[in-house]
VEXFI-685377 format. One line per 5 residues: for each residue x, y, z of N, C-alpha, C. Coordinates in pm, whole numbers, plus 50000, padded with zeros to 5 digits. Example, Ala and Ser with C-alpha at 12.3 -4.5 7.8 and 13.67 -1.06 7.14 Angstrom:
51319,49431,50780,51230,49550,50780,51320,49670,50780 ~ 51285,49775,50708,51367,49894,50714,51290,50003,50787
This chain:
71816,02374,93247,71907,02489,93254,72050,02447,93226 ~ 72123,02527,93151,72265,02503,93127,72343,02558,93245 ~ 72399,02468,93327,72463,02514,93450,72587,02597,93424 ~ 72634,02600,93299,72752,02680,93268,72721,02827,93247 ~ 72593,02862,93236,72559,03002,93214,72492,03065,93333
72465,02988,93440,72400,03044,93558,72272,03118,93523 ~ 72191,03062,93434,72064,03124,93401,71966,03091,93511 ~ 71927,03191,93589,71851,03170,93711,71708,03128,93679 ~ 71659,03031,93753,71521,02987,93738,71427,03103,93767 ~ 71319,03121,93688,71229,03235,93706,71176,03249,93848
71159,03139,93917,71104,03146,94053,71195,03220,94148 ~ 71324,03233,94111,71418,03299,94200,71462,03435,94148 ~ 71400,03484,94042,71437,03615,93991,71406,03724,94091 ~ 71504,03805,94121,71491,03923,94206,71411,03896,94334 ~ 71457,03803,94419,71387,03778,94545,71401,03896,94639
71307,03911,94730,71319,04013,94832,71324,03946,94968 ~ 71405,04002,95057,71422,03945,95189,71352,04036,95290 ~ 71224,04018,95305,71147,04107,95390,71130,04055,95532 ~ 71164,03930,95556,71141,03871,95687,71272,03844,95761 ~ 71366,03935,95751,71494,03917,95818,71523,04035,95907
71604,04012,96005,71641,04118,96098,71732,04219,96029 ~ 71705,04346,96046,71780,04451,95979,71888,04507,96071 ~ 72008,04518,96016,72123,04571,96088,72116,04724,96089 ~ 72116,04785,96208,72107,04931,96219,72230,04990,96286 ~ 72349,04941,96251,72471,04989,96315,72493,05138,96290
72470,05180,96166,72495,05318,96128,72376,05371,96050 ~ 72366,05502,96039,72261,05562,95959,72321,05654,95854 ~ 72267,05651,95734,72325,05732,95627,72308,05880,95652 ~ 72204,05919,95726,72181,06062,95745,72279,06123,95844 ~ 72330,06044,95934,72441,06089,96019,72570,06093,95935
72582,05997,95845,72701,05983,95765,72720,06100,95667 ~ 72610,06154,95616,72621,06261,95516,72612,06401,95577 ~ 72609,06409,95710,72599,06539,95778,72713,06633,95742 ~ 72831,06578,95717,72948,06661,95691,72962,06704,95546 ~ 72873,06656,95461,72880,06693,95320,72825,06834,95304
72903,06928,95250,72860,07069,95244,72764,07099,95130 ~ 72702,06997,95075,72607,07014,94965,72473,06954,95006 ~ 72368,07027,94982,72235,06981,95018,72193,06864,94929 ~ 72134,06760,94987,72089,06648,94905,71983,06693,94803 ~ 71985,06631,94689,71883,06655,94587,71752,06590,94630
71765,06476,94699,71648,06403,94748,71690,06322,94870 ~ 71603,06319,94969,71626,06231,95083,71493,06182,95138 ~ 71493,06059,95183,71373,05998,95241,71417,05914,95360 ~ 71390,05965,95479,71438,05898,95600,71362,05768,95628 ~ 71241,05759,95579,71165,05634,95596,71225,05523,95510
71269,05559,95391,71323,05459,95297,71474,05447,95304 ~ 71540,05533,95384,71686,05532,95398,71757,05549,95263 ~ 71717,05656,95193,71776,05688,95064,71813,05836,95062 ~ 71933,05867,95010,71971,06005,94989,72046,06015,94857 ~ 72009,06115,94776,72070,06137,94645,72131,06276,94639
72248,06285,94576,72315,06414,94558,72331,06444,94409 ~ 72302,06568,94372,72329,06619,94238,72466,06685,94243 ~ 72568,06606,94227,72705,06656,94244,72804,06567,94170 ~ 72920,06621,94146,73036,06542,94106,73074,06456,94227 ~ 73107,06331,94205,73138,06243,94319,73258,06294,94399
73347,06372,94336,73462,06424,94408,73425,06538,94502 ~ 73302,06588,94491,73254,06688,94587,73178,06624,94703 ~ 73161,06493,94698,73085,06422,94802,73172,06320,94876 ~ 73239,06234,94802,73313,06124,94864,73414,06169,94970 ~ 73492,06277,94947,73591,06316,95048,73531,06357,95182
73401,06388,95184,73337,06432,95308,73267,06318,95382 ~ 73275,06197,95329,73215,06081,95395,73319,06016,95485 ~ 73277,05982,95604,73367,05923,95704,73430,05795,95652 ~ 73557,05776,95683,73626,05654,95641,73568,05533,95714 ~ 73582,05417,95654,73537,05289,95713,73388,05290,95747
73305,05344,95659,73164,05361,95694,73066,05299,95595 ~ 73109,05265,95475,73020,05214,95371,73048,05065,95349 ~ 72940,04986,95347,72956,04840,95337,72981,04792,95195 ~ 72919,04858,95098,72936,04815,94959,72926,04934,94865 ~ 73011,04934,94764,73005,05033,94656,72978,04959,94526
72882,05009,94450,72871,04966,94310,72900,05088,94225 ~ 72988,05072,94127,73024,05185,94042,73017,05144,93895 ~ 72949,05226,93819,72942,05210,93674,72998,05338,93614 ~ 73132,05351,93613,73195,05478,93577,73189,05503,93426 ~ 73228,05622,93383,73238,05647,93238,73328,05543,93172
73285,05494,93055,73364,05395,92982,73460,05462,92884 ~ 73442,05592,92863,73526,05669,92771,73523,05611,92629 ~ 73403,05579,92583,73390,05525,92448,73315,05618,92353 ~ 73284,05739,92398,73216,05836,92311,73318,05899,92217 ~ 73333,05837,92100,73441,05876,92008,73389,05908,91869
73259,05933,91856,73203,05965,91726,73166,05845,91642 ~ 73180,05724,91698,73147,05603,91624,72998,05574,91622 ~ 72963,05456,91571,72823,05416,91561,72802,05282,91628 ~ 72677,05255,91663,72637,05127,91717,72495,05100,91674 ~ 72443,04984,91717,72306,04947,91681,72220,04948,91806
72106,05015,91798,72011,05016,91909,71870,05002,91853 ~ 71798,04901,91902,71661,04875,91856,71653,04864,91704 ~ 71756,04803,91646,71757,04782,91503,71798,04902,91421 ~ 71839,05012,91486,71874,05134,91415,72020,05171,91441 ~ 72081,05236,91342,72218,05285,91357,72214,05414,91439
72288,05417,91550,72289,05536,91636,72433,05568,91676 ~ 72454,05690,91723,72586,05733,91767,72620,05667,91901 ~ 72748,05640,91921,72792,05585,92050,72811,05697,92153 ~ 72805,05822,92111,72830,05932,92203,72722,05942,92309 ~ 72762,05946,92435,72669,05945,92546,72665,06077,92622
72765,06158,92608,72771,06286,92677,72915,06328,92699 ~ 72934,06453,92739,73069,06504,92762,73143,06422,92868 ~ 73066,06371,92965,73127,06295,93075,73190,06164,93028 ~ 73158,06120,92905,73207,05991,92857,73317,06005,92752 ~ 73362,06126,92727,73467,06149,92627,73605,06125,92690
73684,06044,92624,73818,06013,92675,73905,06138,92680 ~ 73983,06148,92787,74078,06258,92802,74221,06211,92780 ~ 74233,06091,92727,74366,06035,92705,74400,05932,92811 ~ 74489,05842,92777,74523,05729,92864,74565,05772,93004 ~ 74655,05867,93013,74708,05909,93143,74601,05976,93229
74523,06065,93170,74420,06136,93245,74306,06041,93286 ~ 74271,05947,93198,74168,05849,93232,74212,05765,93352 ~ 74340,05727,93353,74392,05647,93465,74391,05729,93593 ~ 74431,05855,93585,74432,05942,93703,74291,05957,93760 ~ 74192,05978,93672,74053,05990,93715,74007,05863,93785
74037,05748,93725,73996,05619,93781,74063,05594,93916 ~ 74192,05622,93925,74266,05604,94049,74209,05693,94159 ~ 74169,05813,94122,74121,05910,94220,73990,05865,94285 ~ 73891,05824,94203,73763,05786,94264,73772,05650,94333 ~ 73856,05561,94281,73874,05432,94348,73942,05449,94484
74034,05545,94494,74100,05571,94622,74000,05620,94725 ~ 73909,05709,94684,73807,05758,94777,73711,05647,94819 ~ 73674,05562,94724,73584,05451,94759,73652,05355,94856 ~ 73779,05329,94835,73853,05240,94924,73858,05299,95065 ~ 73876,05429,95075,73885,05495,95205,73755,05481,95283
73641,05496,95216,73513,05495,95289,73458,05355,95311 ~ 73512,05254,95244,73465,05118,95267,73501,05072,95408 ~ 73413,04995,95469,73444,04933,95597,73560,04835,95578 ~ 73628,04795,95685,73741,04704,95670,73709,04577,95591 ~ 73585,04529,95603,73545,04408,95531,73450,04438,95415
73443,04565,95376,73353,04605,95269,73406,04567,95131 ~ 73315,04568,95032,73354,04532,94896,73302,04634,94796 ~ 73361,04630,94677,73323,04719,94568,73304,04636,94441 ~ 73202,04672,94364,73177,04612,94233,73191,04723,94130 ~ 73267,04699,94024,73286,04800,93920,73264,04735,93783
73175,04793,93705,73144,04737,93573,73217,04815,93464 ~ 73241,04748,93353,73306,04815,93242,73324,04725,93121 ~ 73345,04786,93008,73379,04714,92886,73530,04720,92867 ~ 73576,04669,92754,73721,04668,92727,73779,04809,92723 ~ 73695,04911,92702,73744,05048,92693,73804,05098,92825
73758,05042,92939,73800,05097,93069,73834,04990,93173 ~ 73788,04867,93155,73798,04769,93264,73943,04735,93299 ~ 74033,04740,93200,74173,04710,93230,74238,04823,93308 ~ 74197,04945,93279,74243,05060,93357,74196,05046,93502 ~ 74070,05005,93519,74014,04986,93653,74091,04879,93728
74115,04765,93662,74188,04657,93728,74329,04698,93768 ~ 74396,04770,93680,74532,04817,93711,74531,04914,93828 ~ 74433,05007,93829,74424,05103,93939,74394,05032,94070 ~ 74307,04932,94067,74276,04856,94188,74400,04788,94243 ~ 74477,04728,94156,74600,04661,94201,74699,04762,94259
74707,04879,94198,74797,04983,94248,74759,05027,94389 ~ 74628,05029,94418,74578,05075,94547,74574,04965,94653 ~ 74599,04842,94614,74601,04734,94712,74466,04671,94739 ~ 74370,04690,94652,74245,04616,94663,74273,04466,94650 ~ 74185,04386,94707,74192,04241,94689,74084,04201,94589
74123,04164,94468,74026,04127,94365,73972,03988,94395 ~ 73839,03978,94407,73773,03854,94445,73724,03775,94324 ~ 73660,03843,94232,73608,03780,94111,73603,03879,93997 ~ 73614,03829,93876,73576,03909,93760,73454,03841,93698 ~ 73340,03905,93713,73214,03850,93664,73201,03882,93515
73171,03782,93436,73140,03804,93295,72988,03807,93282 ~ 72934,03926,93258,72790,03941,93239,72760,03922,93091 ~ 72694,03810,93059,72654,03782,92923,72518,03844,92897 ~ 72514,03940,92805,72389,04008,92769,72315,03924,92665 ~ 72206,03863,92707,72128,03783,92614,72072,03873,92504
72076,03827,92380,72027,03902,92263,72095,04039,92248 ~ 72228,04044,92238,72296,04174,92221,72271,04230,92082 ~ 72288,04360,92064,72273,04419,91931,72385,04371,91839 ~ 72358,04362,91708,72461,04314,91614,72575,04414,91599 ~ 72687,04364,91552,72800,04451,91520,72785,04498,91377
72763,04628,91358,72729,04681,91227,72847,04680,91129 ~ 72968,04693,91179,73083,04700,91089,73121,04564,91032 ~ 73078,04458,91100,73112,04321,91059,73263,04298,91055 ~ 73333,04371,91141,73479,04357,91148,73525,04307,91285 ~ 73430,04280,91373,73460,04232,91508,73357,04125,91546
73388,04049,91651,73286,03963,91710,73181,04054,91775 ~ 73058,04007,91780,72951,04086,91841,72979,04106,91989 ~ 72976,04230,92033,73002,04262,92174,72882,04215,92258 ~ 72903,04115,92341,72791,04057,92414,72816,04043,92564 ~ 72928,04095,92613,72958,04083,92755,73010,04213,92812
72993,04228,92942,73064,04329,93020,73130,04257,93136 ~ 73238,04315,93184,73307,04260,93301,73270,04342,93424 ~ 73247,04273,93533,73223,04339,93662,73327,04285,93760 ~ 73415,04372,93804,73517,04331,93901,73460,04345,94042 ~ 73471,04239,94120,73431,04241,94261,73558,04235,94344
73577,04334,94431,73701,04343,94508,73674,04383,94652 ~ 73759,04336,94742,73754,04374,94882,73848,04492,94906 ~ 73828,04560,95017,73903,04682,95047,74054,04660,95042 ~ 74101,04551,95101,74244,04519,95097,74262,04371,95125 ~ 74387,04328,95128,74415,04185,95141,74382,04130,95279
74358,04219,95378,74322,04174,95513,74171,04161,95531 ~ 74094,04203,95433,73947,04203,95445,73892,04061,95454 ~ 73790,04046,95537,73715,03921,95546,73576,03951,95491 ~ 73565,03951,95361,73444,03997,95292,73325,03906,95318 ~ 73208,03965,95308,73083,03889,95324,73037,03838,95188
72995,03711,95184,72940,03651,95063,72822,03565,95102 ~ 72705,03595,95049,72585,03520,95080,72580,03395,94991 ~ 72667,03302,95022,72684,03182,94939,72556,03101,94931 ~ 72491,03080,95044,72373,02993,95045,72262,03048,94956 ~ 72239,03179,94961,72134,03237,94877,72172,03230,94730
72299,03258,94698,72340,03250,94559,72323,03108,94505 ~ 72352,03010,94588,72334,02870,94545,72186,02839,94528 ~ 72104,02887,94618,71959,02865,94607,71905,02928,94479 ~ 71949,03049,94449,71904,03118,94327,71949,03045,94201 ~ 72051,02962,94214,72105,02889,94099,72065,02741,94104
71943,02716,94154,71887,02580,94156,71974,02480,94232 ~ 72032,02526,94344,72107,02436,94431,72249,02408,94386 ~ 72297,02480,94283,72432,02460,94235,72515,02586,94258 ~ 72645,02568,94278,72732,02683,94297,72718,02779,94179 ~ 72701,02908,94211,72688,03006,94104,72826,03039,94047
72835,03032,93916,72960,03062,93849,72977,03213,93830 ~ 73093,03251,93780,73119,03393,93754,73075,03434,93614 ~ 73002,03348,93546,72939,03380,93418,72789,03396,93443 ~ 72740,03519,93429,72599,03550,93458,72525,03581,93329 ~ 72423,03503,93303,72340,03525,93185,72218,03605,93225
72220,03735,93197,72112,03826,93236,72081,03917,93118 ~ 71956,03930,93083,71917,04014,92971,71952,04160,92997 ~ 71983,04231,92890,72007,04375,92901,71880,04445,92946 ~ 71894,04567,92991,71782,04642,93047,71664,04648,92950 ~ 71548,04605,92997,71429,04601,92913,71353,04733,92912
71256,04746,92821,71180,04872,92808,71100,04910,92932 ~ 71055,04812,93011,70976,04844,93130,71059,04918,93235 ~ 71190,04902,93230,71277,04972,93324,71318,05110,93272 ~ 71270,05146,93152,71307,05274,93092,71184,05359,93059 ~ 71072,05331,93125,70948,05401,93089,70953,05550,93125
71040,05589,93218,71049,05729,93258,71166,05802,93193 ~ 71239,05733,93107,71354,05792,93042,71469,05693,93041 ~ 71568,05721,92959,71678,05629,92939,71810,05688,92988 ~ 71884,05604,93056,72024,05636,93082,72104,05551,92984 ~ 72205,05607,92916,72273,05533,92810,72347,05408,92854
72379,05398,92984,72447,05276,93031,72369,05210,93144 ~ 72238,05225,93144,72155,05174,93252,72167,05022,93263 ~ 72190,04975,93384,72202,04832,93410,72067,04772,93449 ~ 72044,04645,93419,71917,04582,93455,71905,04564,93606 ~ 71784,04576,93655,71760,04562,93799,71798,04422,93848
71778,04323,93765,71814,04186,93805,71962,04174,93838 ~ 72045,04243,93761,72189,04239,93783,72224,04303,93917 ~ 72171,04423,93943,72203,04492,94069,72141,04422,94188 ~ 72025,04364,94168,71962,04292,94277,72050,04175,94323 ~ 72106,04104,94227,72193,03991,94260,72318,04038,94333
72376,04148,94286,72497,04202,94348,72472,04243,94493 ~ 72360,04314,94516,72326,04358,94651,72304,04239,94743 ~ 72230,04139,94696,72202,04022,94779,72328,03940,94806 ~ 72420,03936,94709,72539,03853,94723,72636,03906,94827 ~ 72641,04038,94845,72754,04094,94920,72715,04189,95033
72586,04199,95066,72546,04285,95177,72440,04217,95262 ~ 72420,04272,95380,72316,04226,95471,72211,04336,95486 ~ 72088,04300,95523,71986,04404,95546,72035,04509,95645 ~ 72010,04636,95612,72057,04747,95695,72192,04801,95657 ~ 72267,04729,95574,72398,04777,95530,72386,04902,95444
72495,04974,95434,72499,05097,95354,72562,05068,95218 ~ 72489,05103,95113,72534,05086,94975,72552,05225,94914 ~ 72660,05245,94842,72686,05374,94777,72718,05354,94630 ~ 72667,05446,94547,72695,05445,94404,72743,05585,94365 ~ 72871,05600,94327,72925,05733,94296,72887,05785,94157
72831,05698,94072,72786,05736,93938,72646,05677,93920 ~ 72550,05724,93998,72426,05649,94019,72327,05654,93903 ~ 72345,05744,93806,72258,05743,93690,72111,05749,93726 ~ 72034,05654,93677,71890,05651,93706,71858,05565,93828 ~ 71959,05539,93911,71944,05479,94045,71896,05335,94048
71941,05255,93953,71910,05112,93961,71969,05051,94088 ~ 72090,05094,94125,72151,05045,94249,72064,05081,94368 ~ 72012,05204,94368,71928,05249,94479,71799,05171,94489 ~ 71739,05138,94378,71615,05059,94379,71641,04920,94432 ~ 71750,04858,94388,71786,04726,94439,71812,04730,94589
71884,04833,94635,71913,04847,94778,71783,04866,94857 ~ 71694,04948,94808,71567,04973,94876,71483,04846,94883 ~ 71474,04773,94775,71395,04650,94772,71443,04550,94877 ~ 71573,04550,94901,71630,04451,94992,71663,04507,95130 ~ 71601,04622,95162,71613,04681,95296,71755,04723,95330
71829,04771,95231,71959,04833,95255,71945,04984,95250 ~ 72041,05056,95305,72045,05202,95297,72124,05241,95171 ~ 72091,05358,95115,72153,05393,94988,72192,05539,94980 ~ 72316,05563,94933,72366,05697,94900,72402,05696,94752 ~ 72338,05784,94676,72366,05793,94533,72418,05930,94496
72515,05935,94406,72573,06062,94359,72568,06062,94207 ~ 72508,06167,94151,72493,06176,94006,72515,06319,93960 ~ 72584,06333,93847,72624,06464,93796,72516,06530,93712 ~ 72428,06450,93650,72328,06502,93557,72189,06499,93618 ~ 72123,06616,93625,71992,06625,93688,71885,06545,93613
71897,06536,93481,71794,06465,93405,71785,06318,93450 ~ 71896,06260,93490,71894,06121,93535,71840,06110,93677 ~ 71863,06211,93759,71804,06211,93893,71652,06227,93886 ~ 71603,06303,93790,71458,06314,93773,71398,06179,93737 ~ 71466,06104,93652,71422,05968,93620,71429,05881,93745
71535,05899,93823,71552,05822,93947,71432,05838,94040 ~ 71388,05962,94058,71278,05987,94151,71150,05918,94105 ~ 71125,05918,93977,71005,05851,93925,71014,05700,93946 ~ 71131,05646,93923,71150,05502,93942,71140,05465,94091 ~ 71197,05548,94176,71190,05520,94320,71047,05528,94372
70970,05622,94322,70829,05632,94365,70753,05506,94330 ~ 70783,05447,94214,70721,05319,94178,70761,05210,94277 ~ 70889,05209,94316,70937,05109,94412,70870,05128,94548 ~ 70851,05254,94589,70782,05281,94715,70638,05230,94711 ~ 70569,05256,94599,70430,05211,94585,70423,05058,94587
70520,04995,94522,70523,04848,94518,70532,04789,94658 ~ 70618,04850,94743,70630,04799,94880,70501,04826,94960 ~ 70443,04941,94943,70322,04974,95017,70204,04885,94979 ~ 70209,04831,94857,70101,04743,94811,70122,04598,94851 ~ 70241,04567,94902,70268,04427,94944,70182,04389,95064
């Protein structure tokens, strides 16, 4: 293994921690009681609740200092009528109305607004992970600094076998940045150092993660245009939360974050604006439920 790429040994891919004590300090169903919108899906046995809503209709109703970790994959604002390559074919980069840029100032205001709500609901020692490409990640970093987040790491996710650049006028886009930040400079964030080192064959894990892009087996029920691989979210959940912790995703898409949280015995609140992606989420979650029942 090349220790500079943190390519995880297959034996440690997506481990599950089923034999550990679960923290039950809070419950998500008490936490979402004040939200004036009925959940799209809830399962009290699995500690999962999903909302078909704009995140700004949900986050303000969640109690402050209550969520242990947020993962956010916000709009990248790159739907500009251009083209890209997918599965060897030329396709449009347009992903939906939600991904169309509203201009520099409005994009920053939108980013600042949801980051402020996430900061409010994070526990004093809670952390947030936010993914993005060059189209939005600098806006995110600037907004985080404005709000007083403590930036812990910028993870470079190297996508193995990325699609080629069709214009031949740029380097091939092969990475995304994931910013990991604590609520503020006083936070004493949790980091599962020992497990991350174990997953990396006994060596300190670097901030360069070599993980393949989402494969076809994770898209059998439908595709989300920015769906992240389960291996990526699994690592994030294991690195920064404990069993029983509450994980929230304000742009949950097809619920990869929720599946990772469920696999590792965390509680999950997901918020998604598009019903078609929640329908995919439910099919994927049912597979995860069956997998646990068969263990």
